[in-house]
C-alpha atoms as an extended CHARMM CRD file, in Angstrom:
* protein
*
       135  EXT
         1         1  MET       CA            -30.5850000000      216.5150000000      -12.1750000000  PROA      1               0.0000000000
         2         2  LEU       CA            -33.7530000000      218.5900000000      -12.4970000000  PROA      2               0.0000000000
         3         3  PHE       CA            -34.3330000000      220.4240000000      -15.7470000000  PROA      3               0.0000000000
         4         4  ARG       CA            -36.9650000000      222.1400000000      -17.8200000000  PROA      4               0.0000000000
         5         5  SER       CA            -37.6630000000      221.1650000000      -21.3760000000  PROA      5               0.0000000000
         6         6  HSD       CA            -39.2660000000      223.1680000000      -24.1410000000  PROA      6               0.0000000000
         7         7  VAL       CA            -40.9370000000      221.2460000000      -26.9830000000  PROA      7               0.0000000000
         8         8  THR       CA            -41.8260000000      223.0870000000      -30.2010000000  PROA      8               0.0000000000
         9         9  TRP       CA            -42.1620000000      222.3260000000      -33.8900000000  PROA      9               0.0000000000
        10        10  GLN       CA            -39.0070000000      223.2690000000      -35.8180000000  PROA      10              0.0000000000
        11        11  ASP       CA            -40.8650000000      222.6900000000      -39.0950000000  PROA      11              0.0000000000
        12        12  ASP       CA            -43.7560000000      220.5410000000      -40.3670000000  PROA      12              0.0000000000
        13        13  ASN       CA            -41.7770000000      217.2960000000      -39.9350000000  PROA      13              0.0000000000
        14        14  THR       CA            -39.4530000000      217.9230000000      -36.9820000000  PROA      14              0.0000000000
        15        15  LEU       CA            -40.0700000000      218.3590000000      -33.2670000000  PROA      15              0.0000000000
        16        16  LYS       CA            -37.4100000000      220.3480000000      -31.4220000000  PROA      16              0.0000000000
        17        17  VAL       CA            -36.8070000000      219.4120000000      -27.7780000000  PROA      17              0.0000000000
        18        18  GLU       CA            -34.6480000000      221.8920000000      -25.8730000000  PROA      18              0.0000000000
        19        19  ILE       CA            -33.3480000000      221.2010000000      -22.3560000000  PROA      19              0.0000000000
        20        20  ASP       CA            -32.2500000000      224.1110000000      -20.1900000000  PROA      20              0.0000000000
        21        21  THR       CA            -29.4930000000      222.2270000000      -18.3580000000  PROA      21              0.0000000000
        22        22  GLY       CA            -26.4830000000      222.4180000000      -20.6580000000  PROA      22              0.0000000000
        23        23  THR       CA            -28.5640000000      223.9980000000      -23.4430000000  PROA      23              0.0000000000
        24        24  GLN       CA            -29.0570000000      220.6720000000      -25.1970000000  PROA      24              0.0000000000
        25        25  THR       CA            -31.2840000000      220.3330000000      -28.2740000000  PROA      25              0.0000000000
        26        26  ARG       CA            -32.7280000000      217.1750000000      -29.8040000000  PROA      26              0.0000000000
        27        27  LEU       CA            -34.4520000000      217.0110000000      -33.1560000000  PROA      27              0.0000000000
        28        28  LEU       CA            -37.1220000000      214.3350000000      -33.6240000000  PROA      28              0.0000000000
        29        29  ALA       CA            -37.5790000000      213.7450000000      -37.3600000000  PROA      29              0.0000000000
        30        30  PHE       CA            -40.8830000000      212.3900000000      -38.6860000000  PROA      30              0.0000000000
        31        31  ARG       CA            -39.3840000000      211.8710000000      -42.1590000000  PROA      31              0.0000000000
        32        32  PRO       CA            -36.1980000000      209.9710000000      -43.0790000000  PROA      32              0.0000000000
        33        33  SER       CA            -33.1240000000      212.1780000000      -42.9990000000  PROA      33              0.0000000000
        34        34  PRO       CA            -29.3660000000      211.6060000000      -43.4400000000  PROA      34              0.0000000000
        35        35  LEU       CA            -27.5050000000      210.3350000000      -40.3750000000  PROA      35              0.0000000000
        36        36  GLY       CA            -24.4600000000      212.5920000000      -40.3740000000  PROA      36              0.0000000000
        37        37  GLU       CA            -21.6460000000      212.1680000000      -37.8680000000  PROA      37              0.0000000000
        38        38  PRO       CA            -22.3310000000      210.3900000000      -34.5350000000  PROA      38              0.0000000000
        39        39  SER       CA            -23.2410000000      212.8620000000      -31.7950000000  PROA      39              0.0000000000
        40        40  TRP       CA            -24.2440000000      212.9600000000      -28.1070000000  PROA      40              0.0000000000
        41        41  GLN       CA            -27.8730000000      213.5220000000      -29.1570000000  PROA      41              0.0000000000
        42        42  GLY       CA            -27.7440000000      210.9070000000      -31.9340000000  PROA      42              0.0000000000
        43        43  HSD       CA            -30.2370000000      210.6800000000      -34.7720000000  PROA      43              0.0000000000
        44        44  SER       CA            -33.8650000000      210.4350000000      -33.6350000000  PROA      44              0.0000000000
        45        45  THR       CA            -36.7540000000      209.2430000000      -35.7870000000  PROA      45              0.0000000000
        46        46  ALA       CA            -40.2670000000      209.7800000000      -34.4320000000  PROA      46              0.0000000000
        47        47  SER       CA            -43.6290000000      208.2140000000      -35.2500000000  PROA      47              0.0000000000
        48        48  TRP       CA            -47.1060000000      208.4220000000      -33.7740000000  PROA      48              0.0000000000
        49        49  ASN       CA            -48.4630000000      205.2290000000      -32.2420000000  PROA      49              0.0000000000
        50        50  VAL       CA            -52.1210000000      206.1000000000      -32.8390000000  PROA      50              0.0000000000
        51        51  PRO       CA            -53.9640000000      203.3230000000      -30.9610000000  PROA      51              0.0000000000
        52        52  ALA       CA            -51.8860000000      203.8750000000      -27.8150000000  PROA      52              0.0000000000
        53        53  ARG       CA            -51.7980000000      207.7000000000      -28.2620000000  PROA      53              0.0000000000
        54        54  THR       CA            -48.0400000000      207.7950000000      -27.7370000000  PROA      54              0.0000000000
        55        55  LEU       CA            -45.0470000000      209.1760000000      -29.5740000000  PROA      55              0.0000000000
        56        56  LYS       CA            -42.3510000000      206.5900000000      -30.3320000000  PROA      56              0.0000000000
        57        57  VAL       CA            -38.8000000000      207.9110000000      -30.7740000000  PROA      57              0.0000000000
        58        58  VAL       CA            -35.9120000000      205.6730000000      -31.8870000000  PROA      58              0.0000000000
        59        59  THR       CA            -32.4060000000      207.1310000000      -31.5370000000  PROA      59              0.0000000000
        60        60  SER       CA            -29.1950000000      205.6740000000      -32.9780000000  PROA      60              0.0000000000
        61        61  ASN       CA            -25.8990000000      207.0550000000      -34.3270000000  PROA      61              0.0000000000
        62        62  LEU       CA            -24.7680000000      207.9970000000      -30.8200000000  PROA      62              0.0000000000
        63        63  LYS       CA            -21.2360000000      208.6910000000      -29.6300000000  PROA      63              0.0000000000
        64        64  PRO       CA            -20.1920000000      206.1520000000      -26.9550000000  PROA      64              0.0000000000
        65        65  GLY       CA            -20.8950000000      207.3080000000      -23.4130000000  PROA      65              0.0000000000
        66        66  TYR       CA            -22.3790000000      206.2800000000      -20.0660000000  PROA      66              0.0000000000
        67        67  LEU       CA            -25.9710000000      205.4400000000      -19.1720000000  PROA      67              0.0000000000
        68        68  ARG       CA            -25.6780000000      207.4910000000      -15.9910000000  PROA      68              0.0000000000
        69        69  ARG       CA            -22.9160000000      209.6520000000      -14.5750000000  PROA      69              0.0000000000
        70        70  ASN       CA            -21.5420000000      206.6970000000      -12.5430000000  PROA      70              0.0000000000
        71        71  GLY       CA            -23.1200000000      203.9110000000      -14.5940000000  PROA      71              0.0000000000
        72        72  ALA       CA            -22.4210000000      201.3420000000      -17.2460000000  PROA      72              0.0000000000
        73        73  PRO       CA            -21.0520000000      202.4460000000      -20.6180000000  PROA      73              0.0000000000
        74        74  TYR       CA            -22.8990000000      202.2500000000      -23.9220000000  PROA      74              0.0000000000
        75        75  SER       CA            -21.2740000000      201.8280000000      -27.3240000000  PROA      75              0.0000000000
        76        76  ASN       CA            -21.7890000000      203.4700000000      -30.7020000000  PROA      76              0.0000000000
        77        77  ARG       CA            -24.0440000000      200.4630000000      -31.5170000000  PROA      77              0.0000000000
        78        78  ALA       CA            -26.6050000000      201.3730000000      -28.8320000000  PROA      78              0.0000000000
        79        79  THR       CA            -30.2200000000      202.0740000000      -29.7670000000  PROA      79              0.0000000000
        80        80  VAL       CA            -32.5350000000      204.1020000000      -27.5390000000  PROA      80              0.0000000000
        81        81  THR       CA            -36.3100000000      203.7000000000      -27.8960000000  PROA      81              0.0000000000
        82        82  GLU       CA            -38.5910000000      206.1170000000      -26.0700000000  PROA      82              0.0000000000
        83        83  TYR       CA            -42.3610000000      206.1830000000      -25.6520000000  PROA      83              0.0000000000
        84        84  TRP       CA            -43.7970000000      209.6320000000      -24.8200000000  PROA      84              0.0000000000
        85        85  GLU       CA            -47.2900000000      209.6020000000      -23.3350000000  PROA      85              0.0000000000
        86        86  LEU       CA            -49.3710000000      212.6160000000      -22.2940000000  PROA      86              0.0000000000
        87        87  HSD       CA            -51.8910000000      212.0370000000      -19.5420000000  PROA      87              0.0000000000
        88        88  THR       CA            -53.9710000000      214.0450000000      -17.1060000000  PROA      88              0.0000000000
        89        89  LEU       CA            -54.1670000000      213.4250000000      -13.3750000000  PROA      89              0.0000000000
        90        90  PRO       CA            -57.5570000000      213.4610000000      -11.5940000000  PROA      90              0.0000000000
        91        91  ASN       CA            -56.8600000000      217.0590000000      -10.4590000000  PROA      91              0.0000000000
        92        92  ALA       CA            -56.5130000000      218.0540000000      -14.1760000000  PROA      92              0.0000000000
        93        93  ASP       CA            -52.7050000000      218.5430000000      -14.0750000000  PROA      93              0.0000000000
        94        94  PRO       CA            -51.1730000000      217.5150000000      -17.4490000000  PROA      94              0.0000000000
        95        95  TRP       CA            -48.1080000000      215.2420000000      -17.2600000000  PROA      95              0.0000000000
        96        96  LEU       CA            -45.7180000000      213.6150000000      -19.7220000000  PROA      96              0.0000000000
        97        97  THR       CA            -44.2960000000      210.1620000000      -19.0300000000  PROA      97              0.0000000000
        98        98  VAL       CA            -41.2570000000      209.0780000000      -21.0470000000  PROA      98              0.0000000000
        99        99  THR       CA            -40.4000000000      205.3810000000      -20.9050000000  PROA      99              0.0000000000
       100       100  THR       CA            -36.9010000000      204.6630000000      -22.2300000000  PROA      100             0.0000000000
       101       101  LYS       CA            -35.3330000000      201.3880000000      -23.3720000000  PROA      101             0.0000000000
       102       102  VAL       CA            -31.6040000000      201.2300000000      -24.1890000000  PROA      102             0.0000000000
       103       103  GLU       CA            -30.3030000000      198.2200000000      -26.1000000000  PROA      103             0.0000000000
       104       104  ASP       CA            -26.5820000000      197.7220000000      -26.7140000000  PROA      104             0.0000000000
       105       105  PRO       CA            -25.1060000000      194.4350000000      -27.9840000000  PROA      105             0.0000000000
       106       106  VAL       CA            -21.6360000000      195.4490000000      -26.7540000000  PROA      106             0.0000000000
       107       107  TYR       CA            -22.2060000000      196.3270000000      -23.0760000000  PROA      107             0.0000000000
       108       108  LEU       CA            -25.7420000000      195.2270000000      -22.1260000000  PROA      108             0.0000000000
       109       109  THR       CA            -27.0090000000      191.6570000000      -21.7800000000  PROA      109             0.0000000000
       110       110  ARG       CA            -30.6240000000      192.8510000000      -21.5680000000  PROA      110             0.0000000000
       111       111  PRO       CA            -32.4500000000      196.1280000000      -22.2240000000  PROA      111             0.0000000000
       112       112  TYR       CA            -31.9330000000      198.9460000000      -19.7180000000  PROA      112             0.0000000000
       113       113  LEU       CA            -35.3340000000      200.4510000000      -18.8360000000  PROA      113             0.0000000000
       114       114  THR       CA            -36.2030000000      203.7540000000      -17.1450000000  PROA      114             0.0000000000
       115       115  SER       CA            -39.2690000000      205.9430000000      -16.8190000000  PROA      115             0.0000000000
       116       116  SER       CA            -39.4100000000      209.6910000000      -16.1300000000  PROA      116             0.0000000000
       117       117  ASP       CA            -42.3920000000      211.9440000000      -15.4080000000  PROA      117             0.0000000000
       118       118  PHE       CA            -42.6380000000      215.6380000000      -16.2680000000  PROA      118             0.0000000000
       119       119  LYS       CA            -45.3410000000      218.1030000000      -15.2510000000  PROA      119             0.0000000000
       120       120  LYS       CA            -46.5060000000      220.3430000000      -18.1020000000  PROA      120             0.0000000000
       121       121  LEU       CA            -46.2470000000      224.0010000000      -17.1870000000  PROA      121             0.0000000000
       122       122  PRO       CA            -48.8300000000      226.4970000000      -18.4850000000  PROA      122             0.0000000000
       123       123  ASN       CA            -46.2560000000      228.6500000000      -20.3470000000  PROA      123             0.0000000000
       124       124  ALA       CA            -42.5270000000      229.2160000000      -20.9130000000  PROA      124             0.0000000000
       125       125  SER       CA            -42.0040000000      231.5340000000      -17.9320000000  PROA      125             0.0000000000
       126       126  GLY       CA            -38.9030000000      230.4910000000      -16.0480000000  PROA      126             0.0000000000
       127       127  TRP       CA            -37.3220000000      229.1110000000      -19.2280000000  PROA      127             0.0000000000
       128       128  SER       CA            -33.6690000000      230.1300000000      -18.8410000000  PROA      128             0.0000000000
       129       129  PRO       CA            -31.1740000000      227.8160000000      -20.5400000000  PROA      129             0.0000000000
       130       130  THR       CA            -27.6460000000      227.8300000000      -19.0970000000  PROA      130             0.0000000000
       131       131  PRO       CA            -24.5680000000      226.2150000000      -20.6570000000  PROA      131             0.0000000000
       132       132  CYS       CA            -22.6720000000      223.4210000000      -18.9150000000  PROA      132             0.0000000000
       133       133  ALA       CA            -19.7800000000      224.4230000000      -16.6780000000  PROA      133             0.0000000000
       134       134  ALA       CA            -16.6440000000      222.3590000000      -16.1330000000  PROA      134             0.0000000000
       135       135  ARG       CA            -15.9720000000      221.3440000000      -12.5340000000  PROA      135             0.0000000000
């Protein structure tokens, strides 16, 4: 499903990532914080990988769910590691590539890997979050 995301700083130590499809929000904490109850967004801890110029995000404390709408399940013991990399194409368009690795000792025998690319838009025009609707 296509979506727009909006990335801003919530405070000095937390990135806020909002997704317009379903009005989802993830918080990426750069300082240790309490886990709280398991949730669909989980608990994400971020760190800068300076030599590679990437952002590393490790998410745990997830509610059990499915990797894709019709895919394999994941358990509450799953860990998701993401690498966010900004790059510029030869035509000067800025892009974000997010490489994701899911590890789950309950349902997966090896890591599940995906990669997604996002074009950076010049501003927030067109940003119009809409809640999920039951079908």
